[in-house]
Biopython code that builds the backbone (N, CA, C, O; Angstrom):
import numpy as np
from Bio.PDB.StructureBuilder import StructureBuilder

atoms = [
    (1, "MET", "N", (-4.912, -20.482, 25.190)),
    (1, "MET", "CA", (-3.804, -19.597, 24.921)),
    (1, "MET", "C", (-4.232, -18.635, 23.811)),
    (1, "MET", "O", (-4.819, -19.067, 22.819)),
    (2, "GLY", "N", (-3.953, -17.359, 23.959)),
    (2, "GLY", "CA", (-4.329, -16.333, 22.990)),
    (2, "GLY", "C", (-3.367, -16.277, 21.826)),
    (2, "GLY", "O", (-2.348, -16.967, 21.810)),
    (3, "PRO", "N", (-3.699, -15.447, 20.852)),
    (3, "PRO", "CA", (-2.823, -15.303, 19.700)),
    (3, "PRO", "C", (-1.477, -14.711, 20.104)),
    (3, "PRO", "O", (-1.385, -13.929, 21.050)),
    (4, "GLY", "N", (-0.435, -15.096, 19.369)),
    (4, "GLY", "CA", (0.902, -14.569, 19.614)),
    (4, "GLY", "C", (1.042, -13.158, 19.086)),
    (4, "GLY", "O", (0.090, -12.613, 18.527)),
    (5, "PRO", "N", (2.206, -12.554, 19.251)),
    (5, "PRO", "CA", (2.394, -11.150, 18.872)),
    (5, "PRO", "C", (2.235, -10.894, 17.374)),
    (5, "PRO", "O", (1.894, -9.775, 16.991)),
    (6, "LEU", "N", (2.466, -11.874, 16.524)),
    (6, "LEU", "CA", (2.332, -11.679, 15.084)),
    (6, "LEU", "C", (1.021, -12.241, 14.558)),
    (6, "LEU", "O", (0.750, -12.159, 13.360)),
    (7, "SER", "N", (0.212, -12.804, 15.428)),
    (7, "SER", "CA", (-1.051, -13.404, 15.004)),
    (7, "SER", "C", (-2.108, -12.328, 14.799)),
    (7, "SER", "O", (-2.093, -11.285, 15.452)),
    (8, "ALA", "N", (-3.017, -12.603, 13.886)),
    (8, "ALA", "CA", (-4.140, -11.705, 13.636)),
    (8, "ALA", "C", (-5.366, -12.266, 14.333)),
    (8, "ALA", "O", (-5.335, -13.371, 14.875)),
    (9, "GLU", "N", (-6.442, -11.500, 14.314)),
    (9, "GLU", "CA", (-7.680, -12.001, 14.888)),
    (9, "GLU", "C", (-8.191, -13.179, 14.069)),
    (9, "GLU", "O", (-7.847, -13.331, 12.897)),
    (10, "LEU", "N", (-9.005, -13.998, 14.691)),
    (10, "LEU", "CA", (-9.565, -15.157, 14.003)),
    (10, "LEU", "C", (-10.538, -14.707, 12.917)),
    (10, "LEU", "O", (-11.276, -13.738, 13.089)),
    (11, "ILE", "N", (-10.525, -15.424, 11.803)),
    (11, "ILE", "CA", (-11.463, -15.161, 10.708)),
    (11, "ILE", "C", (-12.206, -16.454, 10.405)),
    (11, "ILE", "O", (-11.791, -17.536, 10.818)),
    (12, "ASP", "N", (-13.312, -16.325, 9.676)),
    (12, "ASP", "CA", (-14.025, -17.544, 9.298)),
    (12, "ASP", "C", (-13.586, -17.969, 7.898)),
    (12, "ASP", "O", (-12.864, -17.239, 7.220)),
    (13, "ILE", "N", (-14.017, -19.129, 7.480)),
    (13, "ILE", "CA", (-13.592, -19.719, 6.210)),
    (13, "ILE", "C", (-13.973, -18.849, 5.018)),
    (13, "ILE", "O", (-13.261, -18.836, 4.014)),
    (14, "ASP", "N", (-15.080, -18.125, 5.114)),
    (14, "ASP", "CA", (-15.479, -17.256, 4.001)),
    (14, "ASP", "C", (-14.490, -16.115, 3.795)),
    (14, "ASP", "O", (-14.242, -15.708, 2.660)),
    (15, "HIS", "N", (-13.920, -15.596, 4.887)),
    (15, "HIS", "CA", (-12.890, -14.566, 4.753)),
    (15, "HIS", "C", (-11.663, -15.138, 4.036)),
    (15, "HIS", "O", (-11.095, -14.501, 3.149)),
    (16, "PHE", "N", (-11.268, -16.343, 4.432)),
    (16, "PHE", "CA", (-10.125, -16.974, 3.787)),
    (16, "PHE", "C", (-10.391, -17.202, 2.300)),
    (16, "PHE", "O", (-9.533, -16.938, 1.458)),
    (17, "ARG", "N", (-11.584, -17.694, 1.991)),
    (17, "ARG", "CA", (-11.913, -17.973, 0.592)),
    (17, "ARG", "C", (-11.959, -16.706, -0.258)),
    (17, "ARG", "O", (-11.831, -16.779, -1.480)),
    (18, "ALA", "N", (-12.138, -15.551, 0.372)),
    (18, "ALA", "CA", (-12.175, -14.281, -0.362)),
    (18, "ALA", "C", (-10.789, -13.889, -0.877)),
    (18, "ALA", "O", (-10.671, -13.086, -1.802)),
    (19, "VAL", "N", (-9.747, -14.459, -0.277)),
    (19, "VAL", "CA", (-8.380, -14.166, -0.716)),
    (19, "VAL", "C", (-8.045, -15.123, -1.859)),
    (19, "VAL", "O", (-8.028, -16.339, -1.673)),
    (20, "ASP", "N", (-7.779, -14.568, -3.037)),
    (20, "ASP", "CA", (-7.490, -15.385, -4.220)),
    (20, "ASP", "C", (-5.988, -15.627, -4.306)),
    (20, "ASP", "O", (-5.234, -14.761, -4.752)),
    (21, "LEU", "N", (-5.563, -16.808, -3.877)),
    (21, "LEU", "CA", (-4.154, -17.208, -3.902)),
    (21, "LEU", "C", (-3.920, -18.067, -5.128)),
    (21, "LEU", "O", (-4.613, -19.061, -5.345)),
    (22, "ARG", "N", (-2.932, -17.676, -5.933)),
    (22, "ARG", "CA", (-2.649, -18.406, -7.173)),
    (22, "ARG", "C", (-1.156, -18.659, -7.329)),
    (22, "ARG", "O", (-0.319, -17.960, -6.757)),
    (23, "VAL", "N", (-0.854, -19.676, -8.117)),
    (23, "VAL", "CA", (0.513, -19.983, -8.504)),
    (23, "VAL", "C", (0.815, -19.222, -9.782)),
    (23, "VAL", "O", (0.003, -19.188, -10.706)),
    (24, "GLY", "N", (1.984, -18.617, -9.824)),
    (24, "GLY", "CA", (2.434, -17.937, -11.033)),
    (24, "GLY", "C", (3.877, -18.294, -11.322)),
    (24, "GLY", "O", (4.610, -18.741, -10.440)),
    (25, "ARG", "N", (4.279, -18.089, -12.581)),
    (25, "ARG", "CA", (5.671, -18.335, -12.962)),
    (25, "ARG", "C", (6.344, -16.998, -13.261)),
    (25, "ARG", "O", (5.858, -16.221, -14.083)),
    (26, "VAL", "N", (7.466, -16.735, -12.590)),
    (26, "VAL", "CA", (8.214, -15.505, -12.810)),
    (26, "VAL", "C", (8.827, -15.562, -14.204)),
    (26, "VAL", "O", (9.614, -16.459, -14.509)),
    (27, "VAL", "N", (8.461, -14.600, -15.048)),
    (27, "VAL", "CA", (8.967, -14.589, -16.425)),
    (27, "VAL", "C", (10.010, -13.496, -16.647)),
    (27, "VAL", "O", (10.750, -13.546, -17.629)),
    (28, "ALA", "N", (10.080, -12.516, -15.756)),
    (28, "ALA", "CA", (11.107, -11.471, -15.873)),
    (28, "ALA", "C", (11.390, -10.887, -14.499)),
    (28, "ALA", "O", (10.497, -10.767, -13.660)),
    (29, "VAL", "N", (12.648, -10.528, -14.287)),
    (29, "VAL", "CA", (13.089, -9.900, -13.040)),
    (29, "VAL", "C", (13.882, -8.653, -13.437)),
    (29, "VAL", "O", (14.904, -8.742, -14.119)),
    (30, "ASP", "N", (13.396, -7.500, -13.002)),
    (30, "ASP", "CA", (14.042, -6.235, -13.363)),
    (30, "ASP", "C", (14.516, -5.505, -12.116)),
    (30, "ASP", "O", (13.934, -5.640, -11.040)),
    (31, "ASP", "N", (15.580, -4.733, -12.280)),
    (31, "ASP", "CA", (16.079, -3.891, -11.198)),
    (31, "ASP", "C", (15.023, -2.861, -10.816)),
    (31, "ASP", "O", (14.192, -2.477, -11.639)),
    (32, "PHE", "N", (15.061, -2.417, -9.565)),
    (32, "PHE", "CA", (14.141, -1.393, -9.078)),
    (32, "PHE", "C", (14.963, -0.369, -8.288)),
    (32, "PHE", "O", (14.840, -0.276, -7.066)),
    (33, "PRO", "N", (15.799, 0.396, -8.992)),
    (33, "PRO", "CA", (16.697, 1.326, -8.285)),
    (33, "PRO", "C", (15.963, 2.443, -7.543)),
    (33, "PRO", "O", (16.526, 3.039, -6.625)),
    (34, "GLU", "N", (14.719, 2.737, -7.923)),
    (34, "GLU", "CA", (13.969, 3.809, -7.273)),
    (34, "GLU", "C", (13.378, 3.395, -5.924)),
    (34, "GLU", "O", (12.930, 4.253, -5.165)),
    (35, "ALA", "N", (13.369, 2.112, -5.617)),
    (35, "ALA", "CA", (12.764, 1.622, -4.371)),
    (35, "ALA", "C", (13.574, 2.089, -3.163)),
    (35, "ALA", "O", (14.805, 2.067, -3.184)),
    (36, "ARG", "N", (12.868, 2.514, -2.108)),
    (36, "ARG", "CA", (13.543, 2.935, -0.874)),
    (36, "ARG", "C", (14.189, 1.756, -0.170)),
    (36, "ARG", "O", (15.268, 1.884, 0.409)),
    (37, "VAL", "N", (13.516, 0.585, -0.222)),
    (37, "VAL", "CA", (14.046, -0.655, 0.337)),
    (37, "VAL", "C", (14.407, -1.534, -0.855)),
    (37, "VAL", "O", (13.612, -1.647, -1.788)),
    (38, "PRO", "N", (15.592, -2.164, -0.852)),
    (38, "PRO", "CA", (15.980, -2.977, -2.010)),
    (38, "PRO", "C", (14.894, -3.972, -2.415)),
    (38, "PRO", "O", (14.351, -4.691, -1.576)),
    (39, "ALA", "N", (14.587, -4.004, -3.706)),
    (39, "ALA", "CA", (13.509, -4.855, -4.216)),
    (39, "ALA", "C", (13.757, -5.154, -5.687)),
    (39, "ALA", "O", (14.530, -4.475, -6.363)),
    (40, "TRP", "N", (13.081, -6.183, -6.157)),
    (40, "TRP", "CA", (13.032, -6.517, -7.577)),
    (40, "TRP", "C", (11.660, -6.145, -8.116)),
    (40, "TRP", "O", (10.685, -6.109, -7.366)),
    (41, "LYS", "N", (11.579, -5.868, -9.412)),
    (41, "LYS", "CA", (10.306, -5.777, -10.112)),
    (41, "LYS", "C", (10.120, -7.121, -10.808)),
    (41, "LYS", "O", (10.929, -7.504, -11.654)),
    (42, "LEU", "N", (9.065, -7.829, -10.455)),
    (42, "LEU", "CA", (8.803, -9.147, -11.025)),
    (42, "LEU", "C", (7.658, -9.063, -12.025)),
    (42, "LEU", "O", (6.673, -8.361, -11.795)),
    (43, "THR", "N", (7.792, -9.779, -13.132)),
    (43, "THR", "CA", (6.702, -9.995, -14.072)),
    (43, "THR", "C", (6.346, -11.463, -13.939)),
    (43, "THR", "O", (7.197, -12.337, -14.109)),
    (44, "ILE", "N", (5.064, -11.733, -13.630)),
    (44, "ILE", "CA", (4.639, -13.089, -13.281)),
    (44, "ILE", "C", (3.466, -13.495, -14.158)),
    (44, "ILE", "O", (2.490, -12.756, -14.286)),
    (45, "ASP", "N", (3.567, -14.677, -14.764)),
    (45, "ASP", "CA", (2.487, -15.229, -15.598)),
    (45, "ASP", "C", (1.590, -16.091, -14.733)),
    (45, "ASP", "O", (2.037, -17.075, -14.143)),
    (46, "PHE", "N", (0.297, -15.710, -14.658)),
    (46, "PHE", "CA", (-0.690, -16.458, -13.894)),
    (46, "PHE", "C", (-1.646, -17.231, -14.797)),
    (46, "PHE", "O", (-2.749, -17.578, -14.374)),
    (47, "GLY", "N", (-1.236, -17.504, -16.032)),
    (47, "GLY", "CA", (-2.069, -18.301, -16.928)),
    (47, "GLY", "C", (-3.134, -17.475, -17.615)),
    (47, "GLY", "O", (-3.248, -16.273, -17.375)),
    (48, "PRO", "N", (-3.929, -18.129, -18.485)),
    (48, "PRO", "CA", (-4.870, -17.408, -19.348)),
    (48, "PRO", "C", (-6.008, -16.706, -18.606)),
    (48, "PRO", "O", (-6.501, -15.686, -19.087)),
    (49, "GLU", "N", (-6.438, -17.216, -17.455)),
    (49, "GLU", "CA", (-7.564, -16.596, -16.743)),
    (49, "GLU", "C", (-7.186, -15.239, -16.148)),
    (49, "GLU", "O", (-7.974, -14.296, -16.209)),
    (50, "ILE", "N", (-5.996, -15.138, -15.579)),
    (50, "ILE", "CA", (-5.565, -13.914, -14.892)),
    (50, "ILE", "C", (-4.579, -13.119, -15.731)),
    (50, "ILE", "O", (-4.601, -11.888, -15.716)),
    (51, "GLY", "N", (-3.724, -13.803, -16.455)),
    (51, "GLY", "CA", (-2.752, -13.131, -17.304)),
    (51, "GLY", "C", (-1.456, -12.800, -16.587)),
    (51, "GLY", "O", (-1.138, -13.376, -15.546)),
    (52, "VAL", "N", (-0.721, -11.872, -17.154)),
    (52, "VAL", "CA", (0.578, -11.462, -16.633)),
    (52, "VAL", "C", (0.378, -10.260, -15.717)),
    (52, "VAL", "O", (-0.301, -9.298, -16.075)),
    (53, "LYS", "N", (0.976, -10.328, -14.535)),
    (53, "LYS", "CA", (0.890, -9.257, -13.540)),
    (53, "LYS", "C", (2.284, -8.892, -13.075)),
    (53, "LYS", "O", (3.232, -9.661, -13.236)),
    (54, "ARG", "N", (2.397, -7.697, -12.493)),
    (54, "ARG", "CA", (3.691, -7.212, -11.991)),
    (54, "ARG", "C", (3.638, -7.096, -10.471)),
    (54, "ARG", "O", (2.580, -6.876, -9.882)),
    (55, "SER", "N", (4.806, -7.250, -9.856)),
    (55, "SER", "CA", (4.898, -7.132, -8.409)),
    (55, "SER", "C", (6.255, -6.582, -8.014)),
    (55, "SER", "O", (7.276, -6.937, -8.603)),
    (56, "SER", "N", (6.260, -5.719, -7.020)),
    (56, "SER", "CA", (7.496, -5.290, -6.390)),
    (56, "SER", "C", (7.714, -6.210, -5.200)),
    (56, "SER", "O", (6.822, -6.373, -4.369)),
    (57, "ALA", "N", (8.891, -6.811, -5.114)),
    (57, "ALA", "CA", (9.133, -7.787, -4.053)),
    (57, "ALA", "C", (10.475, -7.524, -3.382)),
    (57, "ALA", "O", (11.506, -7.421, -4.046)),
    (58, "GLN", "N", (10.446, -7.417, -2.063)),
    (58, "GLN", "CA", (11.668, -7.199, -1.281)),
    (58, "GLN", "C", (12.328, -8.536, -0.993)),
    (58, "GLN", "O", (12.406, -8.983, 0.151)),
    (59, "ILE", "N", (12.801, -9.162, -2.063)),
    (59, "ILE", "CA", (13.395, -10.503, -1.968)),
    (59, "ILE", "C", (14.767, -10.510, -2.620)),
    (59, "ILE", "O", (15.100, -11.412, -3.389)),
    (60, "THR", "N", (15.570, -9.480, -2.297)),
    (60, "THR", "CA", (16.881, -9.374, -2.932)),
    (60, "THR", "C", (17.877, -10.404, -2.394)),
    (60, "THR", "O", (19.017, -10.455, -2.857)),
    (61, "ASN", "N", (17.460, -11.231, -1.417)),
    (61, "ASN", "CA", (18.296, -12.356, -1.020)),
    (61, "ASN", "C", (18.280, -13.448, -2.090)),
    (61, "ASN", "O", (19.065, -14.394, -2.022)),
    (62, "TYR", "N", (17.384, -13.322, -3.083)),
    (62, "TYR", "CA", (17.356, -14.217, -4.244)),
    (62, "TYR", "C", (18.009, -13.493, -5.409)),
    (62, "TYR", "O", (17.707, -12.331, -5.680)),
    (63, "ALA", "N", (18.905, -14.188, -6.094)),
    (63, "ALA", "CA", (19.503, -13.635, -7.314)),
    (63, "ALA", "C", (18.492, -13.708, -8.448)),
    (63, "ALA", "O", (17.581, -14.536, -8.426)),
    (64, "ARG", "N", (18.655, -12.845, -9.429)),
    (64, "ARG", "CA", (17.776, -12.831, -10.601)),
    (64, "ARG", "C", (17.640, -14.234, -11.193)),
    (64, "ARG", "O", (16.538, -14.651, -11.551)),
    (65, "GLU", "N", (18.745, -14.959, -11.297)),
    (65, "GLU", "CA", (18.742, -16.298, -11.900)),
    (65, "GLU", "C", (17.939, -17.296, -11.067)),
    (65, "GLU", "O", (17.407, -18.264, -11.610)),
    (66, "GLN", "N", (17.846, -17.072, -9.754)),
    (66, "GLN", "CA", (17.059, -17.951, -8.891)),
    (66, "GLN", "C", (15.568, -17.688, -9.042)),
    (66, "GLN", "O", (14.750, -18.558, -8.739)),
    (67, "LEU", "N", (15.211, -16.508, -9.504)),
    (67, "LEU", "CA", (13.802, -16.119, -9.602)),
    (67, "LEU", "C", (13.209, -16.381, -10.978)),
    (67, "LEU", "O", (12.047, -16.775, -11.084)),
    (68, "GLU", "N", (13.990, -16.169, -12.034)),
    (68, "GLU", "CA", (13.460, -16.333, -13.385)),
    (68, "GLU", "C", (13.059, -17.788, -13.612)),
    (68, "GLU", "O", (13.870, -18.696, -13.435)),
    (69, "GLY", "N", (11.805, -18.003, -14.004)),
    (69, "GLY", "CA", (11.283, -19.341, -14.247)),
    (69, "GLY", "C", (10.719, -20.024, -13.023)),
    (69, "GLY", "O", (10.142, -21.105, -13.137)),
    (70, "ARG", "N", (10.868, -19.430, -11.862)),
    (70, "ARG", "CA", (10.429, -20.030, -10.593)),
    (70, "ARG", "C", (8.913, -19.894, -10.422)),
    (70, "ARG", "O", (8.320, -18.889, -10.815)),
    (71, "LEU", "N", (8.300, -20.922, -9.830)),
    (71, "LEU", "CA", (6.896, -20.826, -9.431)),
    (71, "LEU", "C", (6.820, -20.121, -8.079)),
    (71, "LEU", "O", (7.616, -20.392, -7.180)),
    (72, "VAL", "N", (5.853, -19.214, -7.948)),
    (72, "VAL", "CA", (5.627, -18.499, -6.702)),
    (72, "VAL", "C", (4.134, -18.542, -6.378)),
    (72, "VAL", "O", (3.316, -18.877, -7.234)),
    (73, "VAL", "N", (3.793, -18.206, -5.150)),
    (73, "VAL", "CA", (2.403, -18.078, -4.727)),
    (73, "VAL", "C", (2.147, -16.607, -4.436)),
    (73, "VAL", "O", (2.956, -15.944, -3.787)),
    (74, "ALA", "N", (1.014, -16.099, -4.918)),
    (74, "ALA", "CA", (0.703, -14.685, -4.725)),
    (74, "ALA", "C", (-0.780, -14.471, -4.506)),
    (74, "ALA", "O", (-1.610, -15.265, -4.950)),
    (75, "VAL", "N", (-1.102, -13.389, -3.816)),
    (75, "VAL", "CA", (-2.480, -12.916, -3.704)),
    (75, "VAL", "C", (-2.734, -12.078, -4.949)),
    (75, "VAL", "O", (-2.008, -11.119, -5.213)),
    (76, "VAL", "N", (-3.772, -12.440, -5.722)),
    (76, "VAL", "CA", (-4.016, -11.742, -6.989)),
    (76, "VAL", "C", (-5.237, -10.830, -6.958)),
    (76, "VAL", "O", (-5.557, -10.191, -7.961)),
    (77, "ASN", "N", (-5.930, -10.762, -5.806)),
    (77, "ASN", "CA", (-7.122, -9.908, -5.789)),
    (77, "ASN", "C", (-7.052, -8.766, -4.781)),
    (77, "ASN", "O", (-8.091, -8.267, -4.347)),
    (78, "PHE", "N", (-5.850, -8.343, -4.400)),
    (78, "PHE", "CA", (-5.702, -7.087, -3.675)),
    (78, "PHE", "C", (-5.723, -5.964, -4.699)),
    (78, "PHE", "O", (-5.376, -6.191, -5.857)),
    (79, "PRO", "N", (-6.123, -4.756, -4.304)),
    (79, "PRO", "CA", (-6.038, -3.641, -5.252)),
    (79, "PRO", "C", (-4.576, -3.338, -5.560)),
    (79, "PRO", "O", (-3.717, -3.537, -4.702)),
    (80, "PRO", "N", (-4.278, -2.861, -6.764)),
    (80, "PRO", "CA", (-2.892, -2.491, -7.090)),
    (80, "PRO", "C", (-2.375, -1.444, -6.109)),
    (80, "PRO", "O", (-3.138, -0.638, -5.576)),
    (81, "ARG", "N", (-1.068, -1.472, -5.883)),
    (81, "ARG", "CA", (-0.439, -0.550, -4.928)),
    (81, "ARG", "C", (0.691, 0.189, -5.632)),
    (81, "ARG", "O", (1.571, -0.430, -6.229)),
    (82, "GLN", "N", (0.660, 1.501, -5.559)),
    (82, "GLN", "CA", (1.706, 2.317, -6.165)),
    (82, "GLN", "C", (2.920, 2.324, -5.250)),
    (82, "GLN", "O", (2.829, 2.722, -4.088)),
    (83, "ILE", "N", (4.050, 1.885, -5.773)),
    (83, "ILE", "CA", (5.303, 1.889, -5.024)),
    (83, "ILE", "C", (6.278, 2.734, -5.820)),
    (83, "ILE", "O", (6.906, 2.249, -6.762)),
    (84, "GLY", "N", (6.405, 3.992, -5.445)),
    (84, "GLY", "CA", (7.203, 4.936, -6.229)),
    (84, "GLY", "C", (6.617, 5.014, -7.627)),
    (84, "GLY", "O", (5.415, 5.233, -7.785)),
    (85, "PRO", "N", (7.454, 4.837, -8.645)),
    (85, "PRO", "CA", (6.961, 4.929, -10.021)),
    (85, "PRO", "C", (6.346, 3.638, -10.547)),
    (85, "PRO", "O", (5.952, 3.570, -11.711)),
    (86, "PHE", "N", (6.260, 2.615, -9.700)),
    (86, "PHE", "CA", (5.870, 1.272, -10.133)),
    (86, "PHE", "C", (4.519, 0.891, -9.537)),
    (86, "PHE", "O", (4.268, 1.146, -8.359)),
    (87, "LEU", "N", (3.648, 0.282, -10.343)),
    (87, "LEU", "CA", (2.353, -0.202, -9.877)),
    (87, "LEU", "C", (2.459, -1.708, -9.626)),
    (87, "LEU", "O", (2.579, -2.497, -10.564)),
    (88, "SER", "N", (2.413, -2.096, -8.346)),
    (88, "SER", "CA", (2.494, -3.497, -7.955)),
    (88, "SER", "C", (1.082, -4.060, -7.932)),
    (88, "SER", "O", (0.225, -3.557, -7.204)),
    (89, "GLU", "N", (0.829, -5.106, -8.727)),
    (89, "GLU", "CA", (-0.525, -5.626, -8.916)),
    (89, "GLU", "C", (-0.847, -6.853, -8.074)),
    (89, "GLU", "O", (-2.020, -7.140, -7.836)),
    (90, "VAL", "N", (0.166, -7.582, -7.617)),
    (90, "VAL", "CA", (-0.044, -8.786, -6.822)),
    (90, "VAL", "C", (0.947, -8.806, -5.666)),
    (90, "VAL", "O", (1.983, -8.143, -5.710)),
    (91, "LEU", "N", (0.614, -9.576, -4.626)),
    (91, "LEU", "CA", (1.484, -9.712, -3.469)),
    (91, "LEU", "C", (2.073, -11.117, -3.458)),
    (91, "LEU", "O", (1.357, -12.094, -3.239)),
    (92, "VAL", "N", (3.375, -11.215, -3.694)),
    (92, "VAL", "CA", (4.080, -12.498, -3.660)),
    (92, "VAL", "C", (4.300, -12.868, -2.195)),
    (92, "VAL", "O", (4.693, -12.025, -1.389)),
    (93, "LEU", "N", (4.045, -14.135, -1.855)),
    (93, "LEU", "CA", (4.083, -14.567, -0.463)),
    (93, "LEU", "C", (5.381, -15.284, -0.104)),
    (93, "LEU", "O", (5.967, -16.006, -0.910)),
    (94, "GLY", "N", (5.801, -15.056, 1.125)),
    (94, "GLY", "CA", (6.977, -15.716, 1.654)),
    (94, "GLY", "C", (6.921, -15.737, 3.166)),
    (94, "GLY", "O", (6.092, -15.063, 3.777)),
    (95, "ALA", "N", (7.802, -16.511, 3.763)),
    (95, "ALA", "CA", (7.933, -16.587, 5.212)),
    (95, "ALA", "C", (9.270, -15.977, 5.597)),
    (95, "ALA", "O", (10.214, -15.993, 4.806)),
    (96, "LEU", "N", (9.355, -15.440, 6.808)),
    (96, "LEU", "CA", (10.617, -14.883, 7.282)),
    (96, "LEU", "C", (11.403, -15.948, 8.035)),
    (96, "LEU", "O", (10.867, -16.623, 8.913)),
    (97, "ASP", "N", (12.692, -16.093, 7.680)),
    (97, "ASP", "CA", (13.533, -17.021, 8.424)),
    (97, "ASP", "C", (14.074, -16.320, 9.674)),
    (97, "ASP", "O", (13.716, -15.174, 9.945)),
    (98, "GLU", "N", (14.939, -17.009, 10.437)),
    (98, "GLU", "CA", (15.456, -16.445, 11.690)),
    (98, "GLU", "C", (16.229, -15.152, 11.475)),
    (98, "GLU", "O", (16.282, -14.307, 12.368)),
    (99, "ALA", "N", (16.829, -14.990, 10.301)),
    (99, "ALA", "CA", (17.605, -13.788, 10.000)),
    (99, "ALA", "C", (16.747, -12.667, 9.417)),
    (99, "ALA", "O", (17.253, -11.583, 9.125)),
    (100, "GLY", "N", (15.448, -12.924, 9.248)),
    (100, "GLY", "CA", (14.566, -11.907, 8.710)),
    (100, "GLY", "C", (14.526, -11.865, 7.192)),
    (100, "GLY", "O", (13.944, -10.946, 6.615)),
    (101, "LYS", "N", (15.137, -12.849, 6.534)),
    (101, "LYS", "CA", (15.089, -12.919, 5.073)),
    (101, "LYS", "C", (13.816, -13.624, 4.631)),
    (101, "LYS", "O", (13.329, -14.536, 5.299)),
    (102, "VAL", "N", (13.286, -13.185, 3.494)),
    (102, "VAL", "CA", (12.073, -13.792, 2.959)),
    (102, "VAL", "C", (12.415, -15.095, 2.248)),
    (102, "VAL", "O", (13.321, -15.140, 1.416)),
    (103, "VAL", "N", (11.685, -16.148, 2.581)),
    (103, "VAL", "CA", (11.784, -17.436, 1.904)),
    (103, "VAL", "C", (10.470, -17.601, 1.149)),
    (103, "VAL", "O", (9.408, -17.702, 1.763)),
    (104, "LEU", "N", (10.538, -17.628, -0.168)),
    (104, "LEU", "CA", (9.334, -17.655, -0.997)),
    (104, "LEU", "C", (8.545, -18.943, -0.832)),
    (104, "LEU", "O", (9.111, -20.028, -0.699)),
    (105, "LEU", "N", (7.216, -18.799, -0.843)),
    (105, "LEU", "CA", (6.341, -19.962, -0.863)),
    (105, "LEU", "C", (6.192, -20.422, -2.308)),
    (105, "LEU", "O", (6.066, -19.606, -3.221)),
    (106, "HIS", "N", (6.207, -21.737, -2.504)),
    (106, "HIS", "CA", (6.029, -22.284, -3.847)),
    (106, "HIS", "C", (5.565, -23.731, -3.743)),
    (106, "HIS", "O", (5.846, -24.411, -2.755)),
    (107, "PRO", "N", (4.847, -24.202, -4.774)),
    (107, "PRO", "CA", (4.435, -25.608, -4.741)),
    (107, "PRO", "C", (5.655, -26.510, -4.870)),
    (107, "PRO", "O", (6.642, -26.136, -5.502)),
    (108, "ASP", "N", (5.590, -27.698, -4.273)),
    (108, "ASP", "CA", (6.737, -28.604, -4.362)),
    (108, "ASP", "C", (6.672, -29.512, -5.581)),
    (108, "ASP", "O", (7.545, -30.356, -5.779)),
    (109, "GLU", "N", (5.637, -29.337, -6.397)),
    (109, "GLU", "CA", (5.553, -30.018, -7.686)),
    (109, "GLU", "C", (5.149, -28.998, -8.730)),
    (109, "GLU", "O", (4.594, -27.950, -8.399)),
    (110, "ASP", "N", (5.423, -29.298, -9.988)),
    (110, "ASP", "CA", (5.085, -28.381, -11.069)),
    (110, "ASP", "C", (3.575, -28.367, -11.279)),
    (110, "ASP", "O", (2.966, -29.407, -11.527)),
    (111, "VAL", "N", (2.986, -27.200, -11.179)),
    (111, "VAL", "CA", (1.556, -27.015, -11.455)),
    (111, "VAL", "C", (1.444, -25.885, -12.456)),
    (111, "VAL", "O", (2.357, -25.064, -12.556)),
    (112, "PRO", "N", (0.347, -25.818, -13.203)),
    (112, "PRO", "CA", (0.236, -24.770, -14.217)),
    (112, "PRO", "C", (0.038, -23.388, -13.599)),
    (112, "PRO", "O", (-0.599, -23.260, -12.553)),
    (113, "PRO", "N", (0.587, -22.342, -14.249)),
    (113, "PRO", "CA", (0.318, -20.988, -13.788)),
    (113, "PRO", "C", (-1.181, -20.750, -13.726)),
    (113, "PRO", "O", (-1.933, -21.144, -14.617)),
    (114, "GLY", "N", (-1.598, -20.086, -12.637)),
    (114, "GLY", "CA", (-3.010, -19.817, -12.424)),
    (114, "GLY", "C", (-3.672, -20.812, -11.500)),
    (114, "GLY", "O", (-4.812, -20.605, -11.085)),
    (115, "ALA", "N", (-2.967, -21.909, -11.163)),
    (115, "ALA", "CA", (-3.558, -22.890, -10.251)),
    (115, "ALA", "C", (-3.926, -22.204, -8.945)),
    (115, "ALA", "O", (-3.150, -21.420, -8.399)),
    (116, "ARG", "N", (-5.109, -22.509, -8.458)),
    (116, "ARG", "CA", (-5.631, -21.882, -7.229)),
    (116, "ARG", "C", (-5.086, -22.626, -6.003)),
    (116, "ARG", "O", (-5.005, -23.854, -5.981)),
    (117, "ILE", "N", (-4.720, -21.845, -4.991)),
    (117, "ILE", "CA", (-4.342, -22.411, -3.705)),
    (117, "ILE", "C", (-5.617, -22.555, -2.892)),
    (117, "ILE", "O", (-6.353, -21.585, -2.709)),
    (118, "ALA", "N", (-5.880, -23.746, -2.410)),
    (118, "ALA", "CA", (-7.126, -23.994, -1.679)),
    (118, "ALA", "C", (-6.822, -24.489, -0.288)),
    (118, "ALA", "O", (-7.741, -24.756, 0.487)),
]
sb = StructureBuilder()
sb.init_structure("model")
sb.init_model(0)
sb.init_chain("A")
sb.init_seg("    ")
for serial, (resi, resn, name, xyz) in enumerate(atoms, 1):
    if name == "N":
        sb.init_residue(resn, " ", resi, " ")
    sb.init_atom(name, np.array(xyz, "f"), 0.0, 1.0, " ", f" {name:<3s}", serial, name[0])
structure = sb.get_structure()
């Protein structure tokens, strides 16, 4: 059976290992009124090796209080992306539910910011 409509081509393990996935803790959530699609500006602490990074995230189904202090998983080695007046430095990961809302990926136990996803 071939890949489904949302599937990508097959990659090898070295391609996967090239993607640096890390756990971070959301330390601030700011409004992003300039965004064309509703989004938050997140400030995320990835620990001493990577430091604090910013991300624009279309996750307005989460209230600010649900995000502040939360652990998230993000790609930290994509090039920064300019989104209007904001420079998004990391890509926070989530899955889409049946309604098309983003459900954030996160570890089910407390791990330190900067922990690598392997």
